[in-house]
Every structure is written in C-alpha cells, then in structure tokens.
C-alpha positions in Angstrom: -20.8 41.9 27.5 -23.8 41.5 29.8 -22.8 37.8 30.5 -19.2 38.7 31.1 -20.2 41.6 33.4 -22.1 39.1 35.6 -19.1 36.8 35.8 -20.4 34.3 33.3 -18.5 32.6 30.4 -15.2 33.3 32.2 -13.8 29.8 31.7 -14.9 29.0 28.1 -12.8 26.3 26.3 -13.0 24.9 22.9 -10.8 21.9 23.7 -11.8 18.3 24.3 -9.8 15.7 26.0 -8.9 14.2 22.7 -7.8 17.6 21.2 -5.8 18.4 24.3 -3.9 15.1 23.9 -3.3 15.7 20.2 -2.2 19.3 20.3 -0.1 19.2 23.5 3.6 19.9 23.4 5.5 16.6 23.0 9.0 15.7 24.0 9.3 12.2 22.5 12.9 11.0 21.7 12.3 9.7 18.1 15.9 9.3 17.3 16.6 7.0 20.3 13.4 5.0 19.8 13.9 4.6 16.1 16.4 1.8 16.8 13.6 -0.3 18.2 11.3 0.5 15.3 14.1 -0.2 12.8 14.6 -3.7 14.4 10.9 -4.4 14.1 11.0 -3.4 10.5 13.9 -5.7 9.9 12.1 -8.6 11.5 9.0 -7.8 9.4 11.1 -7.7 6.2 12.6 -11.1 7.0 9.2 -12.6 7.6 7.9 -11.1 4.4 10.8 -12.4 2.4 10.1 -15.9 3.8 6.5 -15.5 2.9 7.2 -14.4 -0.6 9.3 -17.5 -1.2 7.0 -19.9 0.6 3.4 -18.6 0.2 4.0 -16.4 -2.8 1.5 -13.8 -4.0 -1.9 -13.9 -5.7 -0.6 -12.8 -9.1 -3.3 -11.9 -11.5 -3.4 -12.6 -15.3 -2.0 -9.1 -15.9 1.4 -10.4 -14.9 1.2 -14.1 -15.6 -0.9 -14.1 -18.7 -4.2 -15.9 -19.0 -8.0 -15.4 -19.4 -10.7 -13.9 -17.2 -14.3 -14.9 -17.4 -17.0 -13.0 -15.6 -19.8 -15.5 -15.1 -23.2 -14.8 -13.5 -25.5 -17.5 -12.3 -29.1 -17.4 -11.3 -28.5 -18.6 -7.7 -25.7 -17.7 -5.2 -22.7 -20.0 -5.5 -19.6 -20.6 -3.4 -16.2 -20.0 -5.0 -14.8 -23.2 -3.5 -17.5 -25.3 -5.1 -17.0 -23.6 -8.5 -13.3 -24.1 -8.4 -13.5 -27.7 -7.4 -15.9 -28.3 -10.3 -13.4 -26.8 -12.8 -10.2 -28.3 -11.5 -10.6 -31.6 -13.2 -10.8 -29.7 -16.5 -8.3 -26.9 -16.0 -6.0 -28.4 -13.4 -4.5 -26.2 -10.7 -4.4 -23.2 -13.0 -7.9 -22.1 -12.3 -8.8 -19.5 -9.7 -12.3 -18.3 -8.7 -13.3 -15.2 -6.8 -16.6 -13.5 -6.1 -17.2 -10.2 -8.1 -20.0 -8.0 -6.8 -22.9 -10.1 -5.8 -22.7 -13.7 -4.5 -24.1 -15.2 -7.7 -21.3 -13.6 -9.9 -17.7 -14.9 -10.1 -14.6 -14.2 -11.9 -12.8 -17.4 -13.3 -9.1 -16.8 -14.0 -6.9 -19.4 -15.8 -3.8 -19.6 -17.8 -4.7 -23.0 -19.3 -3.7 -23.2 -22.9 -2.5 -19.6 -22.9 0.4 -20.5 -25.2 -1.9 -22.2 -27.7 -2.7 -20.3 -30.9 -5.8 -20.8 -33.1 -9.3 -19.8 -33.7 -10.7 -22.8 -31.8 -8.9 -22.3 -28.5 -11.4 -19.8 -27.1 -14.3 -22.0 -28.0 -12.6 -25.1 -26.6 -12.2 -23.2 -23.3 -15.7 -22.2 -23.1 -16.8 -25.8 -23.8 -14.7 -26.9 -20.9 -16.3 -24.2 -18.7 -19.7 -25.5 -19.8 -18.8 -29.1 -18.9 -17.3 -28.1 -15.5 -20.1 -25.8 -14.5 -23.0 -27.9 -15.7 -24.5 -28.3 -12.2 -24.6 -24.5 -11.8 -26.1 -23.7 -15.2 -29.8 -22.9 -15.3 -31.7 -25.8 -17.1 -32.3 -24.9 -20.8 -29.4 -22.5 -20.9 -25.7 -22.8 -21.9 -22.5 -21.4 -20.5 -22.8 -18.7 -23.2 -25.9 -17.3 -21.4 -23.9 -16.9 -18.2 -20.7 -15.5 -19.4 -21.0 -11.7 -19.1 -17.5 -10.9 -20.4 -14.1 -12.3 -21.1 -10.5 -11.0 -21.2 -7.3 -12.4 -22.5 -3.7 -11.3 -21.7 -1.0 -13.0 -23.6 2.4 -14.0 -22.2 4.3 -11.3 -24.0 1.9 -8.6 -22.8 2.2 -9.9 -19.3 6.0 -9.6 -19.5 5.7 -6.1 -20.7 3.4 -5.2 -17.8 5.8 -6.6 -15.3 8.7 -4.7 -16.7 6.7 -1.5 -16.9 5.5 -1.9 -13.3 9.0 -2.2 -11.9 10.2 0.6 -14.2 7.3 2.9 -12.9 8.1 2.2 -9.3 11.8 2.7 -9.8 11.3 6.0 -11.6 8.9 7.2 -8.9 11.4 6.5 -6.2 14.2 8.3 -8.0 12.0 11.2 -8.8 11.0 11.6 -5.1 14.6 11.5 -4.1 15.5 14.1 -6.7 12.6 16.3 -5.7 13.8 16.2 -2.0 17.3 16.9 -3.1 16.3 19.9 -5.2 14.1 21.3 -2.5 16.4 20.9 0.6 19.8 20.8 -1.1 20.9 18.0 1.1 21.3 14.5 -0.1 20.9 13.0 3.4 17.3 14.0 3.2 17.0 12.3 -0.1 18.4 9.0 1.2 16.2 9.1 4.2 13.1 9.7 1.9 14.0 6.9 -0.5 14.7 4.5 2.4 11.3 5.3 4.0 9.4 5.0 0.7 11.1 1.6 0.0 9.9 0.4 3.4 6.4 1.7 2.6 6.3 -0.1 -0.7 7.8 -3.4 0.6 5.4 -3.3 3.6 2.4 -3.4 1.3 3.9 -6.3 -0.7 4.8 -8.2 2.4 1.3 -7.8 3.9 -0.3 -8.9 0.7 1.9 -12.0 0.6 1.0 -12.9 4.2 -2.7 -12.2 4.1 -4.0 -13.0 0.6 -5.1 -16.5 1.5 -7.0 -15.4 4.7 -8.7 -12.1 3.8 -12.4 -12.2 2.8 -11.7 -10.3 -0.5 -9.4 -10.7 -3.4 -5.9 -9.4 -2.9 -4.7 -9.9 -6.5 -1.5 -8.4 -7.7 -2.5 -6.6 -10.9 -2.4 -3.2 -12.4 -4.7 -1.8 -9.7 -2.2 -2.9 -7.1 0.7 -1.1 -8.9 -1.5 2.0 -9.1 -2.0 1.7 -5.3 1.8 1.4 -4.7 2.5 4.5 -6.8 -0.3 6.5 -5.0 1.2 5.5 -1.7 4.6 6.8 -2.8 3.0 10.1 -3.8 1.0 10.4 -0.6 3.8 9.4 1.8 6.2 12.0 0.5 4.0 14.7 2.0 4.8 13.7 5.5 8.5 13.5 4.8 8.5 17.0 3.3 6.7 18.5 6.3 9.1 17.0 8.8 12.2 17.9 6.8 10.9 21.5 6.2 10.6 21.9 10.0 14.1 20.5 10.4 15.5 23.0 8.0 13.6 25.8 9.7 14.9 24.9 13.1 18.5 24.7 11.7 18.2 28.4 10.8 16.4 29.5 13.9 18.6 27.6 16.4 22.1 27.1 14.8 23.7 26.4 18.2 21.3 23.6 19.1 22.5 20.1 18.8 21.6 18.0 15.7 19.8 15.4 17.6 17.7 17.9 19.6 16.9 19.7 16.4 15.5 16.6 14.7 13.6 15.5 17.9 12.1 19.0 18.3 11.1 19.2 14.6 9.3 15.8 14.7 7.6 16.7 18.0 6.5 20.0 16.5 4.8 18.3 13.5 3.6 15.3 15.4 0.1 16.6 15.9 -0.2 17.5 12.1 1.1 14.0 11.2 -1.4 12.2 13.5 -4.3 14.4 12.4 -3.6 13.9 8.7 -3.0 10.2 9.1 -6.1 9.5 11.2 -8.5 11.6 8.9 -7.1 9.7 5.8 -7.4 6.3 7.6 -11.0 7.1 8.6 -12.0 7.8 5.0 -10.2 4.7 3.7 -11.9 2.4 6.3 -15.3 3.8 5.3 -14.5 3.0 1.6 -13.1 -0.5 2.7 -16.3 -1.5 4.5 -18.9 0.2 2.4 -17.3 0.3 -1.1 -17.6 -2.4 -3.7 -15.5 -5.6 -4.0 -13.8 -4.1 -7.1 -12.0 -1.4 -5.0 -11.3 -3.3 -1.8 -7.9 -4.5 -2.8 -6.8 -1.0 -3.9 -8.2 0.6 -0.7 -6.6 -2.1 1.6 -3.2 -1.4 0.0 -3.8 2.3 0.6 -4.7 1.7 4.2 -1.5 -0.3 4.8 0.5 2.4 3.0 -0.8 5.3 4.9 -0.3 3.6 8.3 3.2 2.5 7.5 4.0 5.8 5.7 3.1 7.7 8.9 5.4 5.5 10.9 8.3 5.7 8.5 8.1 9.5 8.3 9.0 9.6 12.0 11.1 6.5 12.6 12.8 5.9 9.3 13.2 9.0 7.1 14.2 11.4 9.7 16.5 9.1 11.8 18.3 8.0 8.6 18.8 11.6 7.5 20.0 12.4 11.0 22.6 9.6 11.1 24.0 10.7 7.7 24.2 14.3 8.8 25.7 13.3 12.1 28.4 11.3 10.4 29.2 14.3 8.1 29.4 16.6 11.1 31.7 14.3 12.9 34.0 14.0 9.8 34.1 17.8 9.6 35.0 18.1 13.3 37.8 15.6 12.8 39.2 17.5 9.8 39.0 20.8 11.8 40.8 19.2 14.7 43.7 18.2 12.5 
C-alpha cells in the first residue's frame, strides 16, 4: 500500500509481447481461407500418391516378412559399406541401418524367408560371416558380433498388415461415433473423420517423401502404426474444443449467421490451439534431438501429426462441418419457402 500511495506500481503488467500476440482477440476468416488450405492439401495428396507409387516406403519386416540381425562391431562402421559388402550374398533384399552407437547396425533381409528347414538360419549366418569378414575382429566369428536376431514369417506379416488397417479403420469410425454421440450432429462427425484422414495420410506421405534423405530410420513397422493411432487420439482433442465452442455459440447467439458463428468459435479457441500445439511440439522436438535412435521415427511421426492436426482442426474439420450444415440450412429454407 505504501508503494501505491507514492504513485509506484501503477502500471504493472504481466504480459509480454509474445503473450499479447497469442491472447489478443482475433478476427481471422477461417472459412474463406480454408479454400486455399484445402487446395494446398489436395496438391500435397497428389504429390504423396505419386511418391508412394514411384519412391515407395521403407517397409520393415513386420509387414514384409524377413529377419533382423543386430550386429555390433569393435570399430565404427558405415552402413553403406556394410550393405555393399552383403549385397553380393543377399542381393537387393538386404538393408542396413545404425542402431544406437556407430559401431552397431541392424541388418534386415527377406532372403530365403520362404525356405523351411533347420539349416536355413545357420546358412544365413554363414553368409553374414562371409560378407562381413573385413569388419569382423580377427580371431572372432560372426556369432561373436550378433547380439540378437528376429524372424517374421510371411503369414505373420500379412496378419500384421491386416490388423494395422483394421485398427486404423476402427479408430476413425470410433472417433466419428464419439463426435456424433457428443454433439448429436453428423456434420461434425464427417468433418472430424475428414480431418483425421488428412492427418493420417499426411504422415504416410511425408514418410514416403523423406525416408531416403532423413538421417534416421523411417521404417514402416508396428511402431509407426502406434504413432498413427496416437496421432488420431491426440488430434481429436482440438476438434472437440472447436466444435464445443461452436455448439456453445449456437445457443448463445441463435440469430448470428452460421459462417460468423464458426469463425468466431475458431477465433475464440485459436490461442488455446496455438499454445497446446506449440507446447507439444517443443517437447517432441526435444525428444527428437536428444532421444535415442530407437524412438526417433515414432517421435518424428508424432511431430508431423501434431503440426498437421493443428492445421486440420481449423481449416478442414470446421469448414467441412460448416459447409454440410450450410447445405442443410439452405435445403430447409427452400422447403419453408415452398
């Protein structure tokens, strides 16, 4: 009180320039600008489809069938040198990536995966020993360097593919049903499913475009499927917040136009959407740079999913729901006029 009596601390503020920019009142026309974003998404989808057919994806043995060998050497090795050394023995079916330290690699191959017999595994290990002879420590054998091995048969791989698609389909349907049960409006459900489908395909497209150039493995395996399902679960939160505000404004301002209602709702939740997205992205980036190689592929998928999910919440889910509701409203007006 003494400081206030002397005229001090009269203009205290707890805001910064950044917080003022984040928490100010926005008046952005999301509905109008969504057309540009949807066009950009359409272009990206076309590019991704072309990439999927031309470049393909780095599909792991979980979905193709094959064997994995974790091999540790005494000295650092380059994956390109190891792969070139094994190609004459395994053909083009062999892939090598670094796991953990620079002296440890994972060798994946589906060579002889359809062969049955007790001697197949030993024959493959003998081929590994011949191909990696120059990397093996003198006086040791390939058995001394193999840390672990894993086999996935063709039938198991087919089951995994089917289960992965089934899990994703069920997740999308359940999210749509959840939105329908919560908001009692199927236009919100269609908007949500459309946005989640874009989120999912965006991650797949990015992985197809970048798996040959990124400095870490971007393999399509069960971890990737887990990342996709996690993205679906995370992304639904933004959609729920926006749609909840739309429903609230519909009751508070029944005479306000539908387009204005949607824009006002998205502007009202924009600060929350940005803050949530940025805080999540910051944590993910920290894990991406400082986490181990084993989690980088999962974390990168999450990063893409969070960024795209934030965008689709504003420029796909809500605009799609708006256009469906607008068409319904126009049909009711035509019937009323008759």
